[in-house]
C-alpha positions in Angstrom: -7.2 6.5 11.0 -5.1 9.6 10.6 -1.6 8.3 9.7 -0.7 7.7 6.1 2.8 6.4 5.8 2.0 4.8 2.4 5.1 4.6 0.3 7.3 6.0 3.1 10.0 5.4 2.5 9.4 5.5 -1.2 10.3 2.2 -2.9 10.0 2.4 -6.7 9.2 -1.3 -7.1 6.2 -0.9 -4.8 4.7 2.2 -6.5 2.1 1.8 -9.1 -0.1 4.2 -11.0 -3.9 4.5 -10.8 -4.4 2.5 -14.0 -2.4 -0.5 -12.8 -4.1 -0.4 -9.4 -7.5 -0.3 -11.0 -6.7 -3.3 -13.2 -5.5 -5.3 -10.1 -8.8 -4.5 -8.3 -11.1 -4.8 -11.3 -12.3 -1.2 -10.9 -12.3 1.9 -13.1 -9.6 4.5 -12.5 -12.3 6.7 -11.0 -13.3 3.9 -8.6 -9.7 3.4 -7.6 -9.3 7.1 -6.9 -12.4 6.9 -4.7 -11.0 3.9 -2.8 -7.8 5.9 -2.1 -9.9 8.4 -0.2 -11.4 5.6 2.0 -8.4 3.3 2.5 -4.7 4.0 3.1 -3.6 2.5 -0.2 -2.1 5.6 -1.9 -0.7 9.0 -1.5 0.1 12.0 -3.7 3.7 12.2 -4.8 4.7 15.2 -6.9 1.0 15.9 -7.5 0.3 12.4 -8.8 -1.8 9.8 -6.9 0.6 6.9 -6.4 -0.6 3.5 -5.1 1.3 1.0 -3.0 1.2 -2.4 -4.7 1.6 -3.9 -1.2 -1.2 -1.9 0.4 -3.5 -2.7 -2.6 -2.8 -6.4 -2.1 -3.6 -6.1 1.6 -6.8 -4.3 0.7 -7.8 -7.0 -1.8 -7.1 -9.8 0.7 -9.3 -8.0 3.3 -6.4 -7.8 5.7 -7.5 -4.7 7.6 -5.1 -5.2 10.5 -2.0 -5.4 8.2 -3.2 -2.4 6.2 -3.7 -0.3 9.3 -0.2 -1.3 10.5 1.2 -0.4 7.1 -0.5 3.0 7.2 1.1 3.7 10.5 4.6 2.8 9.1 5.0 -0.8 10.2 7.2 -2.5 7.6 7.8 -5.9 9.4 5.7 -9.0 8.7 3.9 -9.9 11.9 5.0 -13.5 11.9 8.6 -12.4 11.7 8.6 -9.7 14.3 10.1 -11.8 17.0 13.0 -13.1 15.0 14.0 -10.7 12.3 13.0 -7.5 10.5 12.3 -7.8 6.8 12.3 -4.7 4.7 9.3 -4.5 2.4 11.5 -4.2 -0.7 12.6 -7.8 -0.2 9.2 -9.0 -1.3 10.1 -8.1 -4.9 13.4 -9.9 -5.0 
C-alpha cells in the first residue's frame, strides 16, 4: 500500500496524539509509533505524528478492508455507498 490519506482532510475531532492512541491500543507510545510504520493509522502533521481515531479503531477491529479504503481516501461507509455519502466527521456528532 502506497497511499496514505490519513487525516486528509484534517478533522480535529478525529486526530489524536500518540499517547492517546497507545492507551486505546494497550501499547506503549514506542509500540504505537512502530505500528504507524506498518499500518496506515497516522501521518506527520507539522512534524508531529498524529493518529486518526477512526483508523486506529478500524485497526483494532481487524477491519483491513476498511482501513485500506480509508488510506486511499475513501470516506463513505460501505453499507451507505448506494444511498448517501456520510462525511467521517458525522461520526462524532
